[in-house]
PLY file of the C-alpha trace (Angstrom):
ply
format ascii 1.0
element vertex 61
property float x
property float y
property float z
element edge 60
property int vertex1
property int vertex2
end_header
2.61 5.68 11.08
2.42 7.86 7.84
3.08 6.29 5.28
2.08 8.54 2.29
1.79 12.33 3.41
-0.17 13.44 0.32
-3.12 11.24 1.35
-2.08 11.00 4.83
-2.49 7.48 5.00
-1.26 5.40 7.60
0.71 1.78 7.63
-2.02 0.35 9.16
-4.72 1.70 6.69
-3.24 -0.10 4.13
-2.62 -3.19 5.78
-6.75 -2.80 7.06
-7.31 -2.42 2.78
-4.82 -5.14 2.01
-6.45 -7.63 4.03
-10.13 -6.87 3.73
-9.60 -6.40 -0.18
-6.50 -8.32 -1.62
-5.71 -5.86 -3.97
-3.30 -7.01 -6.78
-1.89 -3.56 -7.04
-0.66 -0.61 -5.65
-3.25 1.44 -7.94
-6.27 -0.87 -6.21
-4.61 0.19 -2.99
-5.36 3.75 -3.38
-9.07 2.72 -5.17
-9.58 0.62 -1.60
-8.54 3.91 0.54
-10.65 5.96 -1.75
-7.76 8.33 -3.21
-5.06 8.35 -6.06
-1.56 8.26 -6.12
0.07 12.04 -6.16
3.32 12.38 -5.80
3.94 8.41 -5.92
6.99 8.14 -3.33
4.58 5.86 -0.94
3.88 2.79 -3.75
7.43 1.04 -2.89
5.98 1.21 0.96
2.85 -0.07 -0.10
4.29 -2.84 -2.32
6.37 -3.95 0.65
3.24 -3.91 2.56
1.11 -6.00 0.46
4.04 -8.33 -0.02
4.70 -8.97 3.72
0.72 -9.49 4.06
0.64 -12.34 1.40
3.85 -13.96 2.43
6.13 -12.77 -0.55
9.30 -12.12 0.27
11.15 -9.29 -2.49
14.27 -10.02 -3.81
17.20 -7.75 -4.00
17.82 -5.90 -7.31
0 1
1 2
2 3
3 4
4 5
5 6
6 7
7 8
8 9
9 10
10 11
11 12
12 13
13 14
14 15
15 16
16 17
17 18
18 19
19 20
20 21
21 22
22 23
23 24
24 25
25 26
26 27
27 28
28 29
29 30
30 31
31 32
32 33
33 34
34 35
35 36
36 37
37 38
38 39
39 40
40 41
41 42
42 43
43 44
44 45
45 46
46 47
47 48
48 49
49 50
50 51
51 52
52 53
53 54
54 55
55 56
56 57
57 58
58 59
59 60
């Protein structure tokens, strides 16, 4: 599924980058995928995918 329309990033591309590179921030994920954030709406989804990959649960605020 496409999670970033600006850069046409799929959830699978993000998961692969997170697993391979172990980035610590969403901006590092963009770097791994050789792109940069445009509108930023996908950052929340990228962070959620990172948290899932690293086994961290996000607390509801």
